[in-house]
N, C-alpha and C positions, 0 to 999 in steps of 0.2 A: 650303190654300195654306201653303207652308213660309215661315217667318219667319227672316230673316237676323238673327243674333245682334247685329250692329252696330245694328240698328233697335230693339233692346230697351234698356230702362233698366238701370242697374247692379242695381237692386233686383230686377227681373224675372230677369236672368241668374243672380243669386245664388239666387233661389228655385227656378228650374228646375234648377240644378246640385244643390242640396240634395235636391230632390224625386227627381231621377234616382238619387242615391246611396241614398236610402231605398228606392226601388222595386227597385233592382238588387242591393243588398248586405245589406239588413236585413229582418227579419220585420215583418209588418204584421197587426194584428188589430183589427177594429172591434168594440167592445163595452166593457163596464164590468166591472171586477173587483169581485166581491161576496163577502161572508162571511156565513155562516149557521151555525146549529147544528141537529143532527138526531140522531135515535136510529137506530142501525145495525140493531138487531133481532137481533143475535147472542145466543144463549142464554148467560147468565152474564156478559154485558158490564156494565161499570159504568154505562153509559148507561141500562140497564134497572133495575139493582139500586139505584143511588144517584141516579137521575135526573140524571146528569151527561152532558149531550149532547156529541157530538163536533163540533168546529169544522171546517167545510169551506169551501173557497175555490172559486169558479167564475167563469167569464166569462159574463155575461148579454148576450144579443143579441136583437134583434127584426128579423125578416126576413119580408117579405110579411105583416105584421101578426101574425106568430106569434112567440112568445117561445121561446128555447131557452137551455139552460144547458150549459156545457162544464166538466166537472170539471177542476180544476187541483191537481196535487199540490204539496205544500210545496216540493219540489225545483224545480218549474217556476214558482213564484210570481214570482220576479224576472224571468225571461224573458218571462212573459206581461205583466207590468207594462211592460217595455221595448217590447214589440211594440204594446201599446195606446197607449203614449206616441208611438211612431213614427206610428201612424195619425192621431192628433190633430195632430201636427206636419205631416204630409203634407196633411191637410185644410186647415190654415191656409196652407200654401204654395200650394195650388191657389187659394185665395181671393185671395192676393196676386197671383198670375199673372193671374187673371181681371180684377182691378181694373186692372192695367197694360195688359191687352189692350183693355179698355173705353176707356181713355184714348187708346190708339193708334187704335182704331176711330173714335172721335169726331173725332179730328184728321184722319183720312183722309176721313171723311164730309164735313167742312167743305171740304176741298180739292176734292172732287168737285162741289160746288155752284158 
């Protein structure tokens, strides 16, 4: 059932508008940005010779109870941070919309009795 915008609260309209902007114009990634150190294994590299491991950045996700790591280059670190932040904001906006819909649903249910 389509909902008329005039039936929505200002809070819900604002949340829907921001969510639409995120969904249509910005990148979204669900996950967490992680840092770790590791040995690359290249012959003659300082990580083997001096025991100085390389710092790596990756996005950690769990999907279908399986973990996965997505490597992030230093050049893409800021972009990945932004897309992860967008996901978290979108999730919060969906929660706001849900709460407003619950209020509307309860009000409608009372009228039906």
